[in-house]
C-alpha positions in Angstrom: 86.9 -68.0 -0.6 84.3 -70.6 -1.3 81.0 -70.9 0.7 79.2 -74.2 0.4 76.0 -75.5 2.0 75.9 -78.9 0.5 77.7 -81.7 2.4 78.2 -83.6 -0.9 79.8 -80.7 -2.7 81.9 -79.9 0.4 83.1 -83.5 0.5 84.0 -83.6 -3.2 85.9 -80.3 -2.9 87.9 -81.3 0.1 88.8 -84.8 -1.3 89.9 -83.0 -4.5 92.3 -80.8 -2.4 93.6 -83.9 -0.5 94.3 -85.7 -3.8 96.5 -82.7 -4.8 98.6 -83.6 -1.7 97.3 -80.6 0.3 96.8 -80.8 4.1 93.2 -80.0 4.9 92.6 -78.2 8.2 89.3 -77.6 10.0 88.1 -75.2 12.6 84.5 -76.1 13.7 82.4 -73.2 15.0 78.8 -72.2 15.6 79.5 -68.7 14.2 79.3 -65.4 16.0 83.1 -65.4 15.4 85.3 -63.5 17.8 89.0 -63.1 18.7 89.0 -66.7 20.1 87.8 -68.1 16.8 90.3 -66.0 14.9 93.1 -67.4 17.0 92.0 -70.9 16.1 91.7 -70.0 12.4 95.2 -68.5 12.3 96.7 -71.4 14.2 95.1 -73.9 11.9 96.1 -71.9 8.8 99.8 -72.2 9.8 99.8 -75.9 9.6 97.5 -76.7 6.7 97.3 -75.9 3.0 93.5 -75.8 2.6 91.7 -74.1 5.5 88.0 -74.9 6.2 85.8 -73.2 8.8 82.4 -74.7 9.5 79.6 -72.4 10.7 76.7 -74.3 12.1 74.5 -73.7 15.2 74.0 -77.4 16.1 70.5 -78.0 17.4 71.3 -81.4 18.9 73.6 -79.9 21.5 71.1 -77.6 23.0 68.6 -78.6 25.7 64.9 -77.7 25.6 65.3 -74.6 27.9 68.6 -73.5 26.4 69.4 -70.6 24.1 69.3 -72.2 20.6 66.9 -69.7 19.2 68.6 -66.7 20.7 72.2 -67.8 20.1 73.9 -65.0 18.2 74.0 -65.4 14.5 75.6 -63.0 11.9 76.8 -64.8 8.9 77.6 -61.7 6.9 80.1 -60.6 9.6 81.4 -64.2 10.0 82.0 -64.5 6.3 84.0 -61.2 6.3 86.2 -62.4 9.2 86.9 -65.7 7.4 87.9 -63.8 4.2 90.2 -61.5 6.1 91.9 -64.5 7.8 92.8 -66.7 4.9 90.0 -69.2 5.0 89.6 -71.2 1.8 86.2 -72.7 2.3 83.3 -72.0 4.7 80.9 -74.9 5.2 77.6 -73.3 6.1 75.0 -76.0 6.1 71.3 -75.9 7.2 70.0 -78.2 9.9 68.3 -80.2 7.2 71.7 -80.6 5.4 73.2 -82.1 8.5 70.2 -84.0 10.0 68.1 -85.2 7.1 64.6 -86.6 7.7 64.7 -89.8 9.6 68.1 -89.2 11.2 68.6 -91.4 14.3 72.3 -92.2 14.6 74.2 -90.5 17.5 77.7 -90.8 19.1 77.7 -91.5 22.8 80.7 -91.6 25.1 80.3 -93.5 28.3 82.3 -91.6 30.9 83.7 -88.2 29.9 80.3 -86.5 29.5 79.3 -87.5 33.0 81.4 -84.7 34.5 81.4 -80.9 34.6 79.0 -79.4 32.1 77.7 -82.8 31.1 76.0 -83.2 34.5 73.9 -80.1 33.9 73.4 -80.5 30.2 72.2 -84.0 29.5 72.6 -84.9 25.8 74.8 -81.9 25.1 78.0 -83.9 24.4 76.1 -86.5 22.5 75.1 -83.7 20.1 78.7 -82.3 20.0 80.3 -85.6 19.3 77.8 -86.5 16.6 78.1 -83.2 14.7 81.9 -83.2 14.9 82.1 -86.8 13.6 79.8 -85.7 10.7 82.0 -82.7 10.0 85.1 -85.0 10.0 83.3 -87.4 7.5 82.2 -84.5 5.3 85.4 -82.4 5.3 88.0 -85.2 5.7 90.4 -83.0 7.6 94.0 -84.0 8.3 94.0 -81.7 11.3 91.4 -79.9 13.4 91.8 -77.1 16.0 89.7 -76.8 19.1 89.9 -74.2 21.8 90.6 -75.3 25.4 88.1 -72.9 26.9 85.6 -75.8 26.6 88.1 -78.3 28.0 85.6 -81.1 28.4 84.7 -80.8 24.7 88.4 -80.8 23.8 88.9 -84.0 25.7 85.8 -85.7 24.4 86.8 -85.0 20.8 90.3 -86.4 21.4 88.8 -89.5 23.0 86.4 -90.0 20.2 89.1 -89.7 17.6 91.3 -92.2 19.4 88.5 -94.7 20.2 87.1 -94.7 16.7 90.4 -94.6 14.8 89.6 -91.4 13.1 92.6 -90.2 11.1 92.5 -86.5 12.3 95.1 -84.8 14.4 93.4 -82.8 17.2 95.2 -79.7 18.3 94.2 -77.7 21.4 94.5 -73.9 21.4 94.9 -71.8 24.6 92.0 -69.5 25.6 91.9 -66.0 24.4 91.1 -63.4 27.0 90.0 -59.8 27.3 92.3 -57.3 29.1 90.4 -58.1 32.3 91.0 -61.8 32.0 87.5 -62.8 30.9 87.6 -65.8 28.4 86.3 -64.6 25.0 83.0 -66.3 24.2 80.1 -65.8 21.8 77.8 -65.8 24.9 79.6 -62.8 26.3 77.3 -60.9 23.9 74.6 -61.4 26.5 76.5 -59.5 29.2 76.0 -55.9 30.1 79.1 -53.7 30.9 78.5 -54.3 34.6 78.2 -58.0 34.2 81.4 -58.1 32.1 83.2 -56.5 35.0 81.8 -59.0 37.5 82.6 -61.9 35.1 86.3 -61.1 35.4 86.2 -62.8 38.8 86.0 -66.2 37.1 89.7 -65.8 36.1 90.7 -64.4 39.5 89.1 -67.4 41.2 90.9 -69.9 38.9 94.2 -68.1 39.6 93.5 -68.2 43.4 92.7 -71.9 43.2 95.9 -72.6 41.3 97.9 -70.6 43.9 96.4 -72.5 46.8 97.0 -75.9 45.3 100.7 -75.1 44.5 101.1 -73.9 48.1 100.0 -77.3 49.3 96.3 -76.7 50.2 93.8 -79.4 49.5 91.4 -79.3 46.5 88.5 -79.0 49.0 90.1 -75.9 50.6 90.9 -74.4 47.2 87.3 -74.8 46.0 86.0 -73.3 49.3 88.1 -70.2 48.8 87.2 -69.9 45.1 83.5 -70.1 46.0 83.9 -67.1 48.3 85.5 -65.1 45.5 82.9 -66.1 43.0 80.1 -64.9 45.2 81.4 -61.4 44.2 80.1 -62.0 40.7 76.5 -61.9 42.0 75.9 -64.9 39.7 74.8 -68.5 40.3 77.7 -71.0 40.7 77.0 -74.1 38.6 80.1 -76.0 39.6 83.7 -75.7 40.7 85.8 -78.8 40.0 89.4 -79.8 40.7 89.8 -82.9 38.6 92.2 -85.1 36.6 93.1 -83.5 33.3 92.3 -86.6 31.2 89.5 -88.5 33.0 87.9 -85.4 34.5 87.3 -87.3 37.7 87.4 -85.2 40.9 90.6 -85.5 42.9 90.9 -85.3 46.7 94.7 -84.7 46.7 96.8 -82.6 44.3 100.1 -84.1 43.4 101.6 -83.3 40.0 98.9 -81.9 37.7 95.2 -81.3 37.5 92.5 -79.1 35.9 90.4 -76.5 37.8 87.2 -75.9 35.9 84.1 -73.8 36.8 80.8 -72.6 35.4 78.9 -69.6 36.6 75.7 -68.0 35.3 75.8 -64.2 35.2 72.7 -62.6 33.9 71.6 -64.5 30.8 75.0 -66.0 30.1 76.3 -69.3 31.4 80.1 -68.9 31.5 82.7 -71.6 31.7 86.4 -71.3 32.2 89.4 -73.5 33.4 93.0 -73.5 34.2 95.6 -76.3 34.0 97.8 -76.7 37.1 101.2 -78.4 37.0 103.7 -78.6 39.8 107.3 -77.9 38.7 109.6 -80.7 39.4 
């Protein structure tokens, strides 16, 4: 396995592999790899010939009061996980590698970021879209795999790729969960044992919301009942949304399909989760 920090060397290596006729796959991460990341790596590895994992804690997607400095970092462990799961190249740049002095070009989407997490984290998705586009330009992947736990991010990347004619196939991977149903996340490291137990109510609330919608209850009623359940976490509810799966606009009436998404802060961790709901025809 190769580890490179230089964007230029990484670009040359990936282009060389593509010229051999190999399919280049990318799994972008911020490190602190866990079972969710491993599932993405394995999924991508099955459909590509040259597997790249990027590890970069992107400063432009963190707000001034967010956890950039305390975000978990353990490259030695991450490197071992990549080696054990068939990664061919780890791109591990510094902030200066990615954002050289004088950097001022960013990617802005007009509508998708103005929902869900974007309302509470201004500028977050500008940072996400910018760094992902830079990774696409550096690594030149044919395919990239993103987890659906951050569903808004997944939709934003798909929209950016379509709007800017980027020749990368975006594949979404289902959320990996603990035996209690909690979505696996790097920020789960912030949780105590008691908080982990309470965080399991996020999944229970999503399942309750789905059940109510499929029974014919309105999105408003579903959100009301979910809120009652989420009070049991003892955390602070950021949002509960029943929205269109593609535009992320709130819906007032459930017909065929939608997304239920939520964010709750428990202890030091802000946790997000979602569930797709489809009515069987």
